[in-house]
C-alpha positions in Angstrom: 7.1 -3.2 18.8 5.9 -2.0 22.1 2.3 -1.6 23.0 2.5 0.4 26.3 2.8 4.3 26.4 5.9 5.0 25.9 8.2 7.0 28.2 8.8 10.7 26.3 12.6 10.0 25.2 11.6 6.1 24.1 8.4 8.3 22.1 11.2 10.0 20.8 13.4 7.6 19.8 10.6 5.6 18.2 9.9 8.4 16.0 13.5 9.2 14.9 13.9 5.6 14.2 10.7 5.3 11.8 11.9 8.6 10.3 15.4 7.5 9.7 13.8 4.4 7.9 11.5 6.0 6.2 13.9 8.0 4.6 16.4 4.9 3.7 13.1 3.3 1.7 12.4 6.8 0.2 15.8 6.2 -1.2 16.0 3.0 -2.2 18.2 1.3 0.3 17.4 -2.2 2.1 16.5 -1.5 5.8 19.2 -3.1 8.4 18.6 -2.2 11.9 22.2 -1.7 12.5 22.5 0.7 9.9 19.2 2.4 11.1 20.6 2.6 14.7 23.7 4.2 13.2 22.2 6.9 11.2 19.5 7.8 13.8 22.2 8.2 16.5 21.0 5.6 18.4 22.3 2.4 20.3 21.2 -0.6 18.1 20.2 -2.2 21.4 17.6 0.9 21.4 16.8 0.0 17.7 16.4 -3.9 18.7 13.7 -2.7 21.7 12.0 -1.0 19.3 11.9 -3.5 16.3 13.0 -6.7 16.7 13.1 -7.3 13.0 13.7 -4.9 9.8 10.2 -6.4 8.5 8.7 -4.8 11.7 10.2 -1.3 11.2 9.6 -1.5 7.4 5.7 -2.6 8.3 6.0 0.2 10.8 6.7 3.0 7.9 4.2 1.2 5.6 1.2 1.6 8.4 0.1 5.2 7.7 -0.3 4.2 3.8 -1.9 1.0 4.6 -4.4 3.0 7.1 -5.4 5.6 4.2 -6.1 3.3 2.0 -8.5 1.2 4.2 -10.0 4.5 5.2 -10.2 5.3 1.4 -12.1 1.5 0.9 -14.7 1.8 3.5 -15.5 5.4 2.1 -15.6 3.7 -1.5 -17.9 1.1 0.0 -20.5 4.0 0.6 -20.5 5.2 -3.0 -23.6 4.3 -4.5 -22.0 3.7 -8.5 -20.0 0.6 -8.1 -17.9 1.2 -11.0 -17.0 4.6 -9.8 -16.3 3.4 -6.5 -13.8 0.4 -7.6 -12.1 3.1 -10.1 -11.9 5.6 -7.0 -10.2 2.9 -5.1 -8.0 1.4 -7.7 -6.9 4.8 -8.5 -5.9 5.5 -4.8 -4.0 2.3 -4.6 -1.9 2.7 -7.6 -1.1 6.3 -6.4 0.1 4.8 -3.2 2.1 2.3 -4.9 4.0 4.3 -6.8 4.9 7.0 -4.2 5.1 5.2 -1.2 8.3 2.5 -1.4 7.5 0.9 1.4 4.0 -0.7 0.4 4.9 -3.0 -2.3 7.1 -5.2 -0.5 4.8 -4.9 2.6 1.7 -5.9 0.5 3.9 -8.5 -1.2 5.5 -10.4 2.1 4.0 -13.7 2.4 3.9 -13.3 6.3 3.6 -10.3 8.4 5.8 -9.7 11.7 3.1 -7.1 13.2 -0.6 -8.0 13.7 -1.7 -4.5 12.5 -0.5 -5.5 9.0 -2.5 -8.7 8.7 -5.6 -6.9 9.9 -5.1 -3.9 7.4 -4.1 -6.5 4.2 -7.1 -8.5 5.1 -9.1 -5.3 5.1 -7.7 -3.8 2.1 -8.5 -7.4 0.0 -11.8 -7.8 1.5 -12.4 -3.8 0.4 -11.3 -4.5 -3.0 -13.1 -7.9 -3.3 -16.2 -6.3 -2.0 -16.0 -3.2 -4.8 -15.1 -5.8 -7.6 -17.9 -7.9 -6.6 -20.4 -5.0 -6.7 -18.9 -3.6 -10.1 -19.5 -6.7 -11.7 -23.0 -7.2 -10.2 -23.9 -3.9 -11.8 -22.8 -4.8 -14.8 -19.8 -2.0 -15.1 -17.0 -4.4 -15.5 -16.0 -7.5 -17.3 -18.0 -11.2 -15.3 -14.8 -12.9 -15.8 -12.5 -10.4 -13.8 -11.6 -11.6 -10.4 -9.7 -10.3 -7.3 -6.9 -12.5 -8.0 -6.7 -10.9 -11.4 -7.1 -7.4 -10.3 -3.8 -7.8 -8.1 -1.2 -8.5 -10.7 -2.3 -6.4 -13.1 -2.5 -3.0 -10.4 1.1 -4.4 -9.8 1.7 -4.6 -13.2 0.7 -1.0 -13.5 2.5 0.5 -11.0 5.6 -1.4 -11.9 5.6 -0.1 -15.5 4.6 3.3 -14.3 7.7 3.3 -12.3 10.3 1.6 -14.8 9.1 3.6 -17.7 8.6 7.1 -16.6 10.9 9.5 -13.9 9.8 10.0 -10.5 8.0 13.3 -11.2 5.8 11.7 -13.7 5.0 8.4 -12.0 1.8 9.7 -10.6 0.3 10.7 -14.3 2.0 7.6 -15.6 0.3 5.3 -13.6 -3.1 7.4 -13.9 -3.0 6.8 -17.7 -2.0 3.0 -17.5 -5.2 2.3 -15.0 -7.3 4.5 -16.7 -6.5 2.1 -19.9 -6.8 -0.9 -17.5 -10.1 0.1 -16.7 -11.4 0.7 -20.0 -10.1 -2.5 -20.8 -12.1 -4.6 -18.0 -15.4 -2.2 -18.2 -18.6 -3.3 -20.1 -19.7 -1.3 -22.8 -23.6 -1.3 -24.0 -22.5 -2.9 -27.5 -21.7 -6.2 -25.5 -23.3 -9.2 -24.4 
């Protein structure tokens, strides 16, 4: 991806490519750069100059969502109530997972095409881990719950909400499933 400021026409082309890619991702169509070029009304070379791989384009589509999640995570770290901070961060994460089709494949990818993606994923793991450590230290979540546990649990909630509800109800279903998950990991006063 280009890092120098783009000429106006190049910037318009970049925006058009990303908009077409976003539409394709939202409709569930795998990104193929030749298809993106055709749908954007641009030459294939133009698309490849901006995005050398479909993975780089997909990561670019996901970047805004990843940035919003990272910002929310940083805000959650400032919350003085660890249980609320963790629940709020997980809620935002699950909402993003069920509403942004670019997020899951990018976060699940073992390697990243763009350094910015690596940086954002590292930030999200760090913030999520720190929020969990704080919640465990405050005694509001099970002491045996780890970050490695949370990731597949959250993926499971997102998958279940996507499979078991209509698109219009996914956020509501995900909230309900996440609430059940959080109740299950919470420590209550009568537990030792």
